[in-house]
N, C-alpha and C positions, 0 to 999 in steps of 0.2 A: 505492500501500499505505500502509495506515495501521500504521506503526513501531510507537506503544503501544497498538495493540491486540495485536501480534503478541510484543511483550516479555509482556505479560499471558499469553499462551499458552504464551512458555517456559517461564514461572513455573510454570504449569499444570503442567508436563511435569515440572519438578523435583519439585515436590510429592508429584506421585505417582509419583516414585522413594523419596522419603525414608520415603512410608506403605507401600511395598509393594504397592501396588495396581496394575493392570495398563490401567485404562482410569475415563476420569471423563464420564460421559454427563450431558448438558445437555437437557431437554426441554423448546420453549415452543411457543405456538400463539399468535396475535393479541397480539403484543408492546405493539401502541398500548392494547388493553384492559386485558392482564394483563402489566405490566413486571417485567421477573425481572432484578434486577441482575446475577446470574452472567452472563446471559447480553447484557447491556449490555456488560460489560467486557472481555470475552472477542470477541466475534461484534461486534458494532457494528451489525450490521444490522437491523430490522426484518421479521419474515414473519408471514404470512396464514396458512397453514395449518399443520398437524403439522408439527413438524420437530426432529428431534436432531442433536446435536452432540458427537462424540466427540472424545476428546482420550487418545491411547494415551502409555502412558509410554517409549517405544519413540521419541516424535516424530512419532507419526502424529495426524493431524488431518485428520478427515471431517464433512463437513456433508450431512445429507440435509434436504430441501427439497422443496417442492412446485415443479413445474418456473415457476413464474412467479416464485417466490423466489429464483431459482435467481443471475440477476443480480445482485441485490442484494447477496447473499452472497460472491460471485465476487470482488466490485467490492474488497472490505475486502482481500483478498490473506491473510487471516488461514489458509484452509483449503488444503491442499494436492491433496485431492478433493473437489469436492462434486456428489452424486448428484439428481437429479430424480426426481421421481413424478408419477403424473397422478390415481391415486384412493386408494390407501392406502399408508401410512409403513409399515406392519409386515414386509414381507417384505424389500426395501431395507436398514431399518433393520439385519435379523438378519445380513444375509450384508454389512452393512457392520462391522459387531459382531464377524462372524466372522475378520475380516482382523487384527484389532486383539486382541480377547482371549483368556484361555484357556479351553477346552472346558467346564470349569469355570463361570465367569463369564460364558457364552456361555447356558447350559443356564439360570443364575437370569434373565437377560434376556428368554431365551423365554419362559420360564413366567410374569413380569411383565405381561410384553404380551400371552398368551394367557389370565390370569386376571383382568386389569385389564381389557382389553375398551374398552367406548367407554365408560367411566368415564375412562379415558387420555386415549381418542381423540379425546372429544367433550366437554369439559369443561362447554361452555356449560348450566347449568341448565335443567329443563324450568319454564318459567312456567305459572302455576294462574291459568287465567282469572279475570278480578273483574267480568264483562258481567252485566248481570241474567239472565239463561237459565243461566245457570251457575251462580249465586249461591244459587237457589230451590232449595229441599230435595226437587223434582220432578224425575222426570227429564225431559229436554228434550232431543230431536234435535243441538240446537245444541251440546252439551256435549262430544259425541265429535266434530264437526267444528273445534271449538276446541282441544279436545288435541291432535287429530293436526296443525294449522296450528303450533301453538305445539312440537310433537315436530320438525316442520318445519323450523321458524326455529332449533332449539337445534344444528341442524347445519350451519348457513351463515354465513361472517364477517357483520361487523359491515355491511357495504357490503350484503350479499344480503339480510340480514335488511330494512334498511332499504329496499331495492325491493321486497319482496314484500312488507309489508305497505303499501306505500303504493298496490302496482296491488291488493291489497284492497278496501282504503279506497276507492279509485276506483268499483271495480267497485258496492261498497254505494251509494256516491252522498253525496247531504246525510246529516253527521251521521258518515260513514264514519272521518275521520281521531281523532272520541273513540270509538265505536265499537271500533276497531281497538287502539285504545290503550289499551283497560280489558280487552281480549283478549289483549294478545301482553306488554303492559308497558313499549313504548316510546313515547318522550314526545312527545308531540299534535307539537313542533315538526320532531321527527326524522321524524316518517309526511311532513310536509309536504314536508319536503327532500328526501326522496324521490321525491316527486310531479311537484316541479321537477325532477328529474334524468332522471326518466322521460320529461316533456314535450319538455327536450332533447334525448332520443336521446342522454346519456351525453355532451353534450359535453363538453369538458377534463378525462373519465374515464379516463385511456388501459386496456386491462387489464391486470389483473396489480397494480393500484394500489390499496387500500384507500381511501385519503384523498387531497384534492387535495396538488398538487406545493405544500411549505410547511405544509403542517398536521402536527398531531399534537403528538408532544412536541418540547422543544427540542435540539439537538445534543449529542452526549452527552459531547464533548471535555471542557469543562470539568471535567464529573461524574467521567470518568475519571483526568483531571489527581489530583483532590482525594484520589481515593479511591487513586490510587497510590502515594501518601505515607505512607500506613499499611500498602501491602501490602507 
């Protein structure tokens, strides 16, 4: 258990009591790409898919994360309950919130989730293709193909985007890396890395991990200690 994270969670509970709020909800996704200081300071674990972290004024601590993110979150020892999901976070999130929040707050959360829809659940922006076919003024059949490809990429995590782009580049053949880069906005080196990973049959890439062991941001301990002095 990371005692520093646990102390921060206790402080969050105290702040809820002071302000009269019944719940604090932190929502995150792909924290390696979209860091959230609040999540770093009280969760301490990176996540890939849509994740919700709930702190109740009565001491409740519930994390709702994708099944392959549950182990990392549980290992930190902050949350008394870690709920995993397979496809969509919405229903398990609302069920978890129902055990913590008042009926009025739950109605507000349900409205937010329903009205925000894909803007909350899939925050990766849709890239506009910059290939010659899509830049021309006249219609071209590839415009719709490339739009659909970028739509699909917007629903994938960092690793999956790299692999799909690499597969498409291999399918195209000579010049595929640069063409797919102009279509998707991914860097040529990223696509080449994806081809290498596909060629190695994902060696050293265990399921559920977006980056290789040791990759990504440095440990958060130093950041959290510095921040704790001002909280």
